[in-house]
N, C-alpha and C positions, 0 to 999 in steps of 0.2 A: 744749391742745387749739390744731389749726389748723384757722382760718375757710377753708370752703370759698366757693369763687365758681362759680356754673354760669348756663348759661339752661335754660329751657324755651319748646320752639318748636312750637306748635298752631294750629289752626286755629280763625279768630273762633268765636266763641260754645262754644268747647269749654275743658270742666275739664282740667288735666291736673297733674300730680306731677312737679317738677322732676329730670331722672335726673340731673342732674350739679348740686351742690351742695346739696343737699336730701335728707333720709330719705324714704323709702315716709311717707305719713301725714301731710303739709305741702300740701295743693292749693292750687293757686296760679291764682288765676280771670283769664280770659284777657278776654271778649269786652271788646271798648273802646266807650266809649263815643263821643258827637258829637265832645267836643271834643279825645279823646285820637284818633280819624281825621283829625281837620283837622290835628294835631299831629304826623302821621305821621313825614312826613318829617324832624321837628327829632328827636324822640324815638330814632329808629332804632333801638339796640340796646336802648336802654334799657325798650322793650317786655318784656324776657327774664331781662333782669338779675335776679338771686337772689343773694342774700349769705344763708349760712345758719351758725346757731352750732348748742347743741345745745338749748338754751330756746325759742331765736328766729329769726326767718329776718327781711329785708331784702329790698324792691323797690321801684323807685320808685312815688312817689304816683299813683295814679289817681281819675279821675273817681267813680266808683262807693264811693271813700273816705271821702268828705266826710263823710257820718253819723257815720262812728266818730272823726273826726278831728277835727270841732264838737263831739261829748261828751266827750270824754279833755282839749278842751283849755277848754271852758268848766267841767269837774268842774274844772280844776287854776289855775284861773286866779290864785286867791290866791295859789295855792303857787309859780307859774312869773313873775307879776309883776315881782318884787323881782331877777330875773337877766335878764331881757330889755325889749329898745326898748319905747318906749309902745307899746300896743295902740289902734290908730285904733280909729274908733267902732261901722265894719262889718269888725272884725277876723275873726269869725265865720261873715259873710254866706255865701253860695253864692255869690255873684261875686266877691268876694277871694278864693276859694278856687279858681276857675276861673283869676283871672287870676294866683295863684300855680303852677298849673299849667303854665299858657302861657309864662311865665318860666321855671319847669323846665325845660321842653322845649328852649327856647333855649338855656340853660345847657351841657345834656348835649350839643346838636348842636354847638355852639361850641368843645368842650371848655373851659367856664371853670369850671363850678362841676357839681356833682352831687347829687342831694336821694334821700336813702330816708328811708321809714318802717319803724319796728320792730313786728312784730308776735310774737305769744306762737303758738308753734308746733303747741299741743295744739287752740288752738278760733281763733287767729287774731285772736287781740282784737288792736285796735291799742294798742302802749304808748306812744310818743313818736318821735322823729324824728331824723335824723343828715343835717347837710351838711357836701357841700367846697364851699368858695365860694374866689373871688378865686385859680382855676388859673393859676399861671404857668410858661411854657417857656422856651424857649432856654436860658439858660444858669445858668435858676434853681431850675425844676424843683419848686415847691413848692404850697403848698395850705394854705387855712385852714380848721380844722376848727368845726363849729359841732352842738352837740345840745342838746336837752329830752327830760325822761320825764314823762308824766303821772304826777300824785300817786301815787296808792293803786302804782304800781308800784317808783315810787322805794326805793333801799335794796334791792332783792332779785337784787341782780347782772345784772339782762338789760341794763345799758347798756352794760356790762364787755364782754357777749359783743357786742353792735352795734357798741362801737369794734374789738374785736376782728378782727372781720369786716371794716369799713370801710379798716382798716390795712392787711390785708390785699392790697384791692383797690386800696389806694394807693398801695402800692409792687410788687403786682405783676402787675396790671390795667394803671394809669396810669403804671407806671415813674415817680412822681413819686421826687424825694431826700429831699425834707421834707415835715412837716407841723407848722405853727404851729398852738396855740391860748391861748385867754385868757380868763380869770376873772376875779370880784371879790375882793378879798383874803378876803372875809369869808364864799366859799364854798368851806367847806373840804371839801364833800360831793364839790366839782368838781376841786377842787386833788388829793384821796386817789384820786381817781378814775383821774385820767392821772398819777398816779406810777405807779397799780397797773397801766395799760395802756403804761408804758414811756416817758412822756413828761418831760424833764428842765425845771428851774425856770429859764428863762435871765435874766429882768430884770424891769424893773417901769416902766410906763407911764404917764405921771399923765395923768389925764386922758382919758385912752385911747377910752373908747366913751363916747356916751349911752343910759345903761340907765335906762328908768322914770322918765323925762325930764329926768334929770342925767348932766350930762360926771362919768364917775368914772373913780379910775385902777387895773387892772389888773394881773396877775402874769401875765406871757409865757412861755411853755411851746412847746419843739420837742422830736419824734422824726425823728430821719435812719435812710433805708433800712436801713443797714450795721447801728445798734444795731437796732432792729425784727428783720432776721434772724440774728443772734446771739443774740436771746432766743426764736425760736423752740423 
């Protein structure tokens, strides 16, 4: 299955179904909040970018996603915390979410990062998130991949579909040459996911990232654009 990348352009306050990159029946809410209106010059095409899989679709986070995001993150805290940086005290506050949106908008505009939420196509439930960070251009043309999935939705193949859509976006739309990812050696689910999506294990970095308050070793993975195209 080849992931589709598309845009849906409608006027403020109207609901639309994406015509490119989304099958009928996957509505896309487009009414911007105050923060999104303020971020408009930074977000650019982020307002209308949609990545579609068979059972999921991805789009950049919006202010209106706060309740769904806070709910799935709060309900999955014990599941996610061992694999993530330490959560600050206000991790799930509305203010922290607004700061995230502001940073995401600037990253997108500067071509340094791209963040997406993953939604179920049937009921638009927020399932998880995928991000590209540290986008490097010039002679490098690479980025770092990160992702999370809510506990109730893990193990059902949703993240596999989401990652494949982001791979298509990265190599076809952004024209990157390489994607990198890292995970804890004990995170076998993540290691299997990366391998299933075409990443190769490339090395081992000692005390690479501070996860859950401790500097921890990580297994390093990478995928090249030419490898991804051969596997399609």
